Backbone bond lengths (Angstrom), bond angles and torsions (degrees), N, CA, C in turn:
res aa  C-N    CA-C-N  psi(-1)  N-CA   C-N-CA  omega(-1)  CA-C   N-CA-C  phi
1 X - - - 1.467 - - 1.524 108.92 -
2 X 1.246 114.85 145.85 1.484 121.72 -175.71 1.594 106.16 -74.88
3 X 1.340 112.30 142.36 1.442 120.77 173.38 1.530 107.16 -110.76
4 X 1.298 118.58 135.73 1.489 120.80 -174.65 1.526 108.50 -146.25
5 X 1.320 112.90 170.08 1.467 120.04 175.21 1.552 107.10 -106.26
6 X 1.322 117.19 134.63 1.436 122.16 174.34 1.520 108.85 -65.96
7 X 1.349 117.39 125.75 1.468 122.38 -177.82 1.567 111.08 -66.22
8 X 1.318 118.01 -21.91 1.408 122.43 -174.84 1.543 111.64 -90.37
9 X 1.301 116.91 -52.70 1.478 118.72 -173.26 1.522 115.74 -113.16
10 X 1.344 117.20 -8.94 1.435 120.04 175.64 1.507 116.19 86.00
11 X 1.357 117.90 6.61 1.453 121.20 178.84 1.478 111.43 -73.09
12 X 1.318 117.89 143.58 1.495 121.47 172.43 1.530 104.51 -75.79
13 X 1.344 115.50 133.06 1.496 119.78 -177.49 1.535 109.01 -141.71
14 X 1.268 116.20 168.76 1.425 123.32 175.88 1.491 111.03 -88.68
15 X 1.295 119.58 124.27 1.473 123.68 179.18 1.504 114.09 85.85
16 X 1.293 115.34 125.09 1.512 121.91 -179.73 1.501 110.22 -65.94
17 X 1.331 118.24 -38.34 1.505 119.72 -174.31 1.488 111.88 -101.25
18 X 1.307 120.35 9.76 1.464 122.61 -179.41 1.563 110.37 -84.47
19 X 1.290 116.48 161.02 1.481 119.68 174.15 1.509 107.98 -73.87
20 X 1.349 111.84 150.35 1.489 116.78 -179.20 1.510 109.67 -79.95
21 X 1.340 117.49 135.35 1.453 120.37 179.69 1.515 112.92 -71.61
22 X 1.293 116.46 -18.65 1.487 119.99 178.46 1.538 112.34 -88.26
23 X 1.309 118.21 -55.87 1.467 117.72 -172.21 1.580 113.37 -108.23
24 X 1.360 115.09 -8.70 1.411 119.00 175.18 1.548 115.51 85.73
25 X 1.354 117.07 -4.22 1.413 121.54 -175.88 1.575 108.18 -65.58
26 X 1.351 116.36 136.83 1.435 123.46 178.33 1.484 109.48 -130.88
27 X 1.326 119.19 116.00 1.411 119.77 -176.58 1.528 111.55 -65.71
28 X 1.358 116.90 142.11 1.438 120.90 176.26 1.474 110.16 -146.17
29 X 1.306 117.30 158.01 1.417 124.66 -177.37 1.530 109.65 77.62
30 X 1.380 116.69 152.22 1.419 120.05 -174.63 1.501 118.26 -54.60
31 X 1.320 118.38 -35.99 1.455 119.67 178.81 1.528 114.25 -65.54
32 X 1.366 116.16 -49.72 1.451 119.22 179.87 1.549 111.13 -66.79
33 X 1.293 115.04 -37.25 1.521 119.45 -178.83 1.554 108.50 -66.00
34 X 1.298 117.66 -41.89 1.467 121.05 174.70 1.528 113.83 -61.32
35 X 1.318 115.49 -44.15 1.452 119.28 176.23 1.514 110.26 -62.98
36 X 1.310 118.93 -41.54 1.446 122.58 -179.23 1.538 110.49 -60.98
37 X 1.329 116.56 -38.14 1.469 119.68 179.79 1.523 110.33 -68.73
38 X 1.302 115.25 -36.47 1.484 120.66 -177.73 1.529 111.23 -68.91
39 X 1.313 119.71 -25.02 1.411 122.40 176.84 1.568 110.80 -105.55
40 X 1.325 113.94 43.26 1.445 121.59 178.16 1.538 110.69 -127.56
41 X 1.285 116.08 173.98 1.479 118.87 -178.75 1.579 109.63 -78.55
42 X 1.268 118.36 6.76 1.432 119.20 170.90 1.559 109.50 -76.23
43 X 1.352 116.57 -23.46 1.425 123.74 177.98 1.496 117.00 -117.81
44 X 1.345 118.02 -30.02 1.418 123.14 -174.20 1.496 115.20 -127.83
45 X 1.352 117.08 152.67 1.451 119.24 175.70 1.502 111.33 -78.89
46 X 1.339 112.69 166.52 1.493 121.07 -176.37 1.508 114.81 -54.03
47 X 1.353 113.76 -42.76 1.475 119.42 -176.35 1.543 111.52 -67.54
48 X 1.331 114.49 -37.19 1.514 118.38 177.01 1.515 109.75 -68.15
49 X 1.347 115.20 -43.22 1.514 120.23 177.13 1.499 111.52 -55.20
50 X 1.321 114.86 -46.88 1.491 118.81 178.47 1.513 114.90 -62.38
51 X 1.351 115.68 -37.42 1.471 121.41 177.79 1.501 108.65 -68.25
52 X 1.322 119.90 -40.70 1.422 124.96 177.66 1.488 110.36 -61.92
53 X 1.276 117.54 -46.97 1.420 122.95 177.96 1.532 113.17 -59.31
54 X 1.279 116.51 -39.49 1.474 121.36 175.45 1.520 109.88 -63.05
55 X 1.295 117.35 -44.19 1.463 120.82 -178.23 1.568 109.87 -65.24
56 X 1.309 116.06 -38.05 1.459 120.58 175.31 1.568 111.53 -62.41
57 X 1.336 114.53 -42.64 1.464 117.28 -179.95 1.527 111.91 -67.76
58 X 1.302 116.85 -25.51 1.504 122.16 175.27 1.537 111.04 -78.19
59 X 1.340 118.00 -7.21 1.459 122.44 -179.04 1.472 116.11 91.80
60 X 1.269 120.28 8.13 1.445 122.00 175.53 1.516 110.74 -68.80
61 X 1.324 117.53 135.14 1.465 119.34 -179.41 1.532 113.23 -72.08
62 X 1.282 117.25 151.62 1.484 122.98 176.83 1.516 107.41 -70.22
63 X 1.321 117.14 139.84 1.434 123.88 174.91 1.481 108.61 -130.94
64 X 1.359 116.85 107.67 1.418 123.81 -178.17 1.530 110.06 -106.16
65 X 1.349 116.52 138.71 1.505 118.14 176.43 1.582 105.90 -64.18
66 X 1.351 116.76 123.39 1.427 118.61 -171.12 1.568 111.96 -64.13
67 X 1.333 115.13 -37.67 1.445 117.38 178.33 1.496 114.96 -58.65
68 X 1.355 115.14 -48.75 1.460 123.01 177.06 1.506 111.25 -62.46
69 X 1.293 116.10 -43.65 1.457 119.52 177.99 1.511 113.18 -60.22
70 X 1.308 115.67 -40.67 1.489 122.68 178.11 1.553 109.95 -61.85
71 X 1.322 115.52 -46.55 1.511 120.09 179.92 1.525 109.43 -61.83
72 X 1.297 118.93 -49.62 1.477 120.17 -177.58 1.526 109.32 -64.00
73 X 1.356 118.72 -44.35 1.452 120.63 178.43 1.556 113.81 -58.97
74 X 1.345 116.24 -43.37 1.457 120.49 178.03 1.512 110.52 -63.01
75 X 1.320 119.31 -39.21 1.466 121.67 179.04 1.479 111.60 -63.86
76 X 1.395 114.92 -41.73 1.455 118.39 -179.22 1.531 110.64 -68.38
77 X 1.297 117.90 -40.22 1.494 120.86 176.29 1.504 111.59 -60.62
78 X 1.301 115.13 -38.74 1.496 118.31 -179.70 1.500 115.37 -74.17
79 X 1.324 116.51 -21.62 1.476 118.05 -171.41 1.490 118.08 -121.98
80 X 1.355 117.65 -13.76 1.431 121.91 -173.28 1.526 109.54 -111.40
81 X 1.354 118.27 125.21 1.480 117.34 171.74 1.530 110.24 -82.44
82 X 1.335 115.25 146.75 1.471 118.75 -179.01 1.511 111.42 -121.67
83 X 1.350 114.53 154.36 1.508 116.86 171.60 1.507 108.70 -84.65
84 X 1.312 116.81 179.99 1.486 122.59 -176.07 1.492 113.80 -61.21
85 X 1.311 118.49 -18.66 1.455 122.55 -177.43 1.593 111.99 -97.93
86 X 1.366 113.55 -2.52 1.437 117.64 178.57 1.530 114.60 91.48
87 X 1.355 115.56 10.55 1.461 117.35 176.33 1.533 108.80 -90.50
88 X 1.320 115.55 142.87 1.459 117.64 179.12 1.491 112.39 -66.95
89 X 1.329 114.34 138.16 1.452 120.13 174.58 1.525 109.92 -81.40
90 X 1.312 118.56 157.02 1.463 120.57 170.43 1.466 108.48 -58.90
91 X 1.313 116.49 140.55 1.429 120.79 -174.06 1.557 113.98 -61.57
92 X 1.319 116.10 -18.24 1.449 119.02 177.81 1.557 111.66 -95.77
93 X 1.322 115.73 -0.87 1.478 118.54 -178.51 1.560 108.11 -104.44
94 X 1.342 118.02 123.26 1.473 119.94 -177.11 1.522 109.28 -72.12
95 X 1.327 115.24 153.72 1.486 116.05 174.56 1.487 110.85 -64.36
96 X 1.349 115.91 157.35 1.405 120.73 179.35 1.481 110.28 -66.53
97 X 1.373 116.62 141.57 1.471 118.32 -176.97 1.515 110.02 -69.32
98 X 1.349 113.77 147.02 1.477 118.93 177.82 1.494 109.66 -109.38
99 X 1.302 118.25 145.72 1.495 116.87 -178.64 1.546 110.24 -66.68
100 X 1.324 115.79 138.74 1.412 120.86 177.78 1.544 109.62 -78.52
101 X 1.311 115.54 166.82 1.497 118.30 176.27 1.490 112.44 -61.22
102 X 1.391 116.45 -29.53 1.471 119.90 -179.54 1.498 112.77 -67.83
103 X 1.375 115.63 -26.12 1.491 119.35 -178.35 1.510 111.50 -87.20
104 X 1.333 117.95 -17.88 1.455 119.30 -174.97 1.537 113.75 -76.60
């Protein structure tokens, strides 16, 4: 299971895209989901994640390399279906149908 840092409170949690058990924050939308992946063990070791969480708890702002953030965001947009609120759908769940121009 993925280990990640909550973008809101800095707690170490299970799953980059899961809600935080401490503060309830749940990343949504391509930008937050990309940031959440970048502060997970997919990119960083446990010690670095813990240090980043500590900095977040001290109120330091997140600083993401823009180029890397752009690449991860683009990959998410290309591969992950979203619901109307920007939350990722289960990979086996198709996106909700949208009305076609003919139905409008």
